C-alpha positions in Angstrom: 0.0 0.0 0.0 1.4 3.4 -1.0 1.1 6.5 1.1 -0.7 9.5 -0.3 1.3 12.7 -0.8 0.4 16.4 -0.9 1.1 18.7 -3.8 4.6 19.3 -2.6 5.3 15.6 -2.8 5.5 15.1 1.0 3.8 12.0 2.4 0.7 12.7 4.5 2.1 11.8 7.9 3.3 13.8 11.0 6.8 12.3 11.7 9.6 11.2 9.4 12.7 9.2 9.9 16.0 10.9 8.8 16.3 8.6 5.7 12.8 9.7 4.6 13.7 13.3 5.1 16.8 12.8 3.0 14.8 11.3 0.2 12.1 14.0 0.2 14.7 16.8 0.2 17.1 15.2 -2.1 20.2 15.0 0.1 22.0 12.1 1.7 21.0 10.6 5.0 24.4 11.7 6.4 23.6 15.3 5.5 20.3 15.1 7.5 22.2 13.6 10.5 24.8 16.4 10.1 22.0 19.0 10.1 20.5 17.4 13.3 23.9 17.6 15.1 24.4 21.2 14.0 20.9 22.2 15.2 19.7 23.1 11.7 16.8 20.6 12.1 14.6 20.3 15.2 13.9 16.7 16.0 12.1 14.7 18.6 13.3 11.3 19.8 11.4 8.1 20.2 11.5 6.2 23.5 14.1 4.0 21.8 16.3 7.1 21.1 15.7 7.3 17.4 15.3 10.7 15.7 12.0 11.8 14.1 11.5 15.0 12.2 8.2 16.8 12.3 6.4 17.5 9.1 6.7 21.3 9.7 10.5 21.0 9.7 10.5 19.1 6.4 8.2 21.8 4.9 10.4 24.6 6.2 13.6 23.0 4.8 12.0 22.5 1.4 10.8 26.1 1.4 14.3 27.4 2.2 15.9 25.2 -0.5 13.3 26.3 -3.1 14.1 30.0 -2.3 17.9 29.5 -2.9 
């Protein structure tokens, strides 16, 4: 089953794994982890310690990259 996406091509869900963010934005997974470590992306962590990126952050990053 495939997820639905909005007009910007972002899947309709609230939280994303770093690898999903990388695919949506068009960068490597390592770049996303670097941005997390540098504080360029706000994340939350699961009880297991894994990073999750809120949809609003993905939209913000896409907007910034489209304005460059």
